[in-house]
C-alpha positions as CSV (number, residue, x, y, z in Angstrom):
1,M,0.2,0.2,0.1
2,N,1.6,3.6,-1.2
3,A,1.7,5.9,1.7
4,V,-0.5,9.1,1.9
5,E,0.9,12.4,2.7
6,Y,-1.1,14.9,4.5
7,A,-1.0,18.6,4.9
8,K,-3.3,20.8,7.1
9,P,-2.4,24.6,5.5
10,Q,-3.1,27.4,7.4
11,S,-4.1,30.0,4.7
12,I,-5.6,29.9,1.4
13,D,-2.4,30.9,-0.3
14,D,-0.2,27.8,1.6
15,A,-3.4,25.5,0.5
16,I,-3.1,26.2,-3.3
17,R,0.9,26.0,-3.1
18,C,0.2,22.6,-1.5
19,L,-2.2,21.5,-4.4
20,T,-0.1,23.2,-7.1
21,N,2.9,21.7,-6.3
22,A,1.3,18.3,-5.1
23,P,1.5,14.9,-7.3
24,V,-1.3,14.1,-9.4
25,G,-4.4,12.7,-7.7
26,A,-3.8,15.2,-4.7
27,R,-7.3,15.3,-3.0
28,V,-9.2,18.4,-0.8
29,L,-10.5,17.2,2.3
30,A,-13.1,19.6,3.6
31,G,-15.1,17.5,6.0
32,G,-13.6,14.3,4.8
33,T,-16.8,12.3,5.5
34,D,-17.1,11.3,1.8
35,L,-13.0,10.9,1.3
36,L,-12.6,8.8,4.7
37,V,-15.1,6.4,2.9
38,Q,-13.6,6.3,-0.1
39,L,-10.2,5.7,1.3
40,R,-10.7,3.0,3.3
41,A,-13.1,1.0,0.1
42,G,-9.4,1.7,-1.6
43,V,-11.6,3.7,-4.2
44,V,-9.2,6.4,-4.1
45,R,-5.3,6.2,-3.2
46,P,-4.5,10.4,-3.3
47,P,-0.2,11.0,-2.7
48,L,-1.6,14.0,-0.6
49,I,-4.4,14.9,1.3
50,V,-4.9,18.9,2.0
51,D,-7.1,19.8,5.1
52,L,-9.4,22.9,4.9
53,K,-9.9,23.1,8.3
54,G,-7.3,24.7,9.5
55,I,-7.8,27.8,7.7
56,A,-10.1,30.3,9.9
57,E,-11.1,32.3,6.9
58,L,-13.2,28.9,5.7
59,R,-14.4,28.5,8.5
60,R,-16.7,31.3,9.2
61,I,-20.0,32.5,8.9
62,E,-20.5,36.2,7.7
63,S,-23.6,38.0,7.4
64,T,-23.6,41.0,4.9
65,A,-25.9,43.8,3.6
66,D,-26.0,41.2,0.6
67,G,-26.7,37.9,2.4
68,F,-24.3,35.6,4.1
69,R,-20.6,34.5,3.3
70,I,-20.2,30.8,4.1
71,G,-17.0,29.2,4.1
72,A,-16.5,26.3,2.3
73,A,-15.5,23.9,5.2
74,V,-18.6,25.5,7.8
75,A,-19.9,22.2,8.8
76,G,-23.5,21.5,8.5
77,A,-24.1,21.3,12.4
78,E,-22.6,24.8,12.5
79,L,-24.5,26.2,9.8
80,S,-28.0,24.6,11.2
81,E,-27.3,26.5,14.8
82,H,-26.5,29.9,13.5
83,A,-30.1,31.0,14.0
84,E,-30.1,34.2,11.7
85,F,-29.1,32.0,9.0
86,S,-31.4,29.4,9.6
87,S,-34.4,31.5,10.2
88,Q,-33.9,33.2,6.6
89,W,-32.7,30.2,4.5
90,P,-34.6,27.4,6.3
91,G,-34.5,25.2,3.0
92,I,-31.1,25.2,2.8
93,T,-30.7,24.2,6.1
94,E,-32.9,21.6,6.4
95,A,-31.2,19.8,3.3
96,F,-27.8,19.7,5.6
97,N,-29.9,18.6,8.2
98,L,-30.5,15.6,6.5
99,I,-27.2,14.6,5.6
100,G,-25.9,11.6,7.6
101,S,-26.1,11.6,11.3
102,T,-25.3,14.3,13.9
103,Q,-21.9,13.0,14.5
104,I,-21.6,13.6,10.4
105,Q,-23.1,17.1,10.3
106,G,-20.3,17.8,12.7
107,R,-17.4,17.3,10.3
108,A,-19.4,17.5,6.9
109,T,-19.3,20.9,4.7
110,L,-21.6,22.5,2.1
111,G,-17.7,22.3,0.1
112,G,-17.0,18.9,0.4
113,N,-21.2,17.4,-0.2
114,L,-21.1,19.9,-3.8
115,C,-17.3,18.9,-4.5
116,N,-18.1,15.2,-4.0
117,G,-20.0,15.2,-7.6
118,S,-22.6,13.0,-6.6
119,P,-25.5,13.3,-8.2
120,A,-27.8,12.8,-4.8
121,A,-26.5,15.0,-2.6
122,D,-28.6,17.1,-0.6
123,S,-27.5,20.1,0.2
124,V,-26.8,21.1,-3.8
125,P,-30.4,21.4,-4.9
126,A,-31.4,23.7,-2.0
127,L,-28.3,26.0,-2.7
128,I,-29.1,26.0,-6.4
129,A,-32.6,27.1,-6.1
130,A,-31.5,29.9,-3.7
131,G,-29.5,31.1,-6.2
132,V,-26.1,30.5,-4.5
133,R,-23.1,31.0,-6.2
134,C,-19.3,30.3,-4.8
135,I,-15.8,31.3,-5.1
136,V,-13.2,29.3,-6.5
137,V,-9.8,29.8,-5.6
138,G,-6.4,28.5,-7.3
139,P,-3.2,29.3,-8.7
140,S,-4.3,31.4,-11.2
141,G,-6.7,33.9,-8.7
142,S,-10.1,33.7,-7.7
143,R,-13.4,33.4,-10.1
144,E,-17.3,33.3,-8.9
145,M,-19.2,31.0,-10.6
146,A,-23.3,29.6,-10.1
147,V,-23.3,26.4,-7.8
148,E,-25.2,24.8,-10.5
149,D,-22.2,25.0,-13.0
150,V,-19.5,23.2,-10.5
151,V,-20.3,19.5,-11.1
152,T,-20.4,18.2,-14.7
153,A,-20.5,14.4,-14.0
154,P,-20.7,12.0,-11.2
155,G,-18.0,12.9,-9.5
156,K,-16.5,15.2,-11.8
157,T,-16.3,19.2,-11.7
158,V,-14.8,22.1,-13.2
159,L,-12.4,22.5,-10.7
160,T,-9.0,22.6,-12.2
161,T,-5.6,21.6,-10.4
162,G,-5.1,23.7,-7.7
163,E,-8.7,25.0,-7.2
164,F,-11.2,24.8,-4.7
165,I,-14.0,26.3,-3.4
166,S,-13.6,28.9,-0.7
167,Q,-17.2,30.5,0.1
168,F,-20.3,30.2,-0.6
169,L,-22.2,33.4,-1.4
170,I,-26.2,33.0,-0.2
171,P,-28.2,36.0,-1.2
172,A,-30.3,38.3,1.3
173,R,-34.2,36.2,0.8
174,A,-36.3,38.5,-0.9
175,A,-39.4,40.0,0.7
176,H,-42.2,37.7,0.6
177,S,-40.1,34.6,-0.5
178,G,-39.6,31.3,0.8
179,D,-37.7,28.1,-0.1
180,A,-38.1,24.5,0.9
181,Y,-36.3,21.1,0.3
182,L,-37.9,17.4,0.2
183,R,-36.3,14.0,-1.0
184,F,-37.8,10.4,-0.6
185,I,-35.8,8.0,0.8
186,P,-36.6,4.4,1.0
187,R,-35.7,5.0,5.0
188,T,-36.9,6.9,7.6
189,E,-33.1,8.6,8.2
190,M,-29.4,8.6,7.3
191,D,-30.2,7.2,3.7
192,I,-29.4,8.6,0.3
193,A,-32.0,10.4,-2.1
194,V,-33.7,8.7,-4.8
195,A,-35.2,11.8,-6.0
196,S,-35.1,15.3,-4.3
197,A,-36.4,19.3,-4.9
198,G,-35.0,22.1,-4.2
199,V,-37.5,25.5,-4.5
200,C,-37.3,29.2,-3.7
201,L,-40.2,31.8,-4.9
202,T,-41.6,34.6,-4.7
203,L,-45.2,36.3,-4.2
204,N,-46.5,39.4,-4.5
205,A,-49.4,40.5,-2.5
206,A,-52.4,39.5,-4.5
207,G,-50.6,35.8,-3.9
208,V,-48.9,35.8,-7.6
209,C,-45.4,34.1,-7.8
210,T,-43.5,36.9,-9.7
211,A,-39.9,34.7,-9.2
212,A,-39.3,31.2,-9.1
213,R,-36.0,28.4,-8.9
214,V,-36.9,24.9,-8.8
215,S,-33.7,22.4,-9.2
216,L,-34.4,18.7,-8.7
217,G,-31.3,16.1,-7.5
218,A,-30.6,12.4,-7.9
219,V,-33.1,12.2,-11.3
220,A,-29.6,12.7,-13.8
221,P,-25.6,12.9,-13.4
222,R,-25.8,16.3,-11.7
223,A,-28.8,18.4,-9.4
224,L,-30.7,20.4,-12.2
225,L,-32.2,23.8,-12.5
226,V,-34.7,23.5,-14.5
227,A,-36.5,26.8,-16.3
228,A,-39.5,24.5,-17.4
229,C,-40.6,24.2,-13.6
230,A,-39.9,27.8,-12.8
231,D,-42.0,29.1,-16.3
232,A,-44.9,26.8,-14.9
233,L,-44.9,28.9,-11.5
234,I,-43.9,32.6,-12.4
235,G,-47.8,34.5,-13.2
236,S,-49.7,32.1,-11.4
237,T,-51.2,32.1,-8.0
238,L,-50.0,28.3,-7.5
239,D,-53.2,26.7,-8.7
240,D,-54.4,23.1,-9.5
241,A,-53.1,23.8,-13.1
242,A,-49.8,25.4,-12.5
243,M,-49.1,23.0,-10.3
244,A,-50.1,20.2,-12.9
245,K,-47.4,21.9,-15.2
246,L,-44.7,22.3,-12.5
247,A,-45.2,18.4,-11.9
248,A,-45.1,17.6,-15.6
249,A,-42.2,20.3,-16.5
250,A,-40.6,18.2,-13.0
251,S,-40.5,14.7,-14.8
252,A,-40.0,15.8,-18.5
253,A,-36.5,17.0,-17.1
254,C,-35.2,13.6,-15.5
255,A,-32.9,11.7,-17.1
256,P,-32.6,9.2,-14.0
257,I,-31.5,5.4,-13.9
258,N,-32.5,2.4,-12.7
259,D,-30.9,1.0,-9.3
260,K,-31.8,-1.1,-6.3
261,R,-33.2,2.3,-4.7
262,G,-35.4,3.0,-7.6
263,T,-36.6,2.5,-11.2
264,I,-36.4,5.1,-14.0
265,E,-40.1,5.2,-13.6
266,F,-40.8,6.0,-10.2
267,R,-38.3,8.4,-9.5
268,T,-39.2,10.3,-12.8
269,K,-43.0,10.4,-11.0
270,V,-41.6,11.1,-7.7
271,A,-39.2,13.7,-9.0
272,G,-42.9,15.8,-9.8
273,V,-44.4,15.1,-6.6
274,L,-41.4,16.5,-4.4
275,A,-41.7,19.4,-6.7
276,R,-45.3,19.9,-5.5
277,R,-45.0,19.2,-2.4
278,A,-42.2,21.8,-2.0
279,V,-43.5,24.6,-3.8
280,T,-46.4,24.3,-1.2
281,I,-44.0,24.6,1.4
282,A,-41.8,27.3,0.0
283,A,-45.3,29.8,-0.7
284,Q,-46.5,29.0,2.7
285,R,-43.5,30.3,4.1
286,A,-43.4,32.8,1.3
287,R,-46.7,34.3,2.6
288,G,-45.4,34.4,6.4
289,N,-42.6,36.7,5.4
């Protein structure tokens, strides 16, 4: 068995240098809840692991005039315990609360959950629905991009050698808006989504939907932002006709696989059901905001 080296840099620049100068196959550890399982199973054997948990800038939750800046190495438990964030974005909080056990949530991070590249990652559809963007840093500097553009295929991202996500930029929640996340799993807890849906929408004083974003997970090679779902909602009062169009658009966007957890037909149907239910919850929250 080849030795695996470990580095725990104390700054973003040090982490970039470690990764840029590392042998091919070096891996970033943000929380480690996926990477350590892969190591134990022999799926990966990186020559170097670069642990981001020692970088203070990546462990902060900052409230700003534009929303929140969340460090990529902030643990899910820390995010859930942040009262201001949880009250503003309950859908994102709920999504992260579904990831594993209490112990896992004490380590798992937004950055790791995204960059692991799983189509069934729980936090990703919620982040996409909320319009979250992220800061990617690397040897060529930094760049900002939408969360939905990071993952390209299962286990694959657009990040290049030496790059990693440093922060997530969560926008300020608009007035009369709400978000929600739902998933279907075979068990009652600590399972992987068979299908999931994240929704964020805004209502005007008359109850008409003026803005919407709908994201689906576990029904395609990566989480999807489905414009047709938003189109079905915007301009409506979320009546039965609009909800039927929403469900149809969600099912039409699916490109799932058959596996032991669910069939193509089942996932396609459930995606539409979850989208409708998530919209109902998000609308209730919007009316309360």
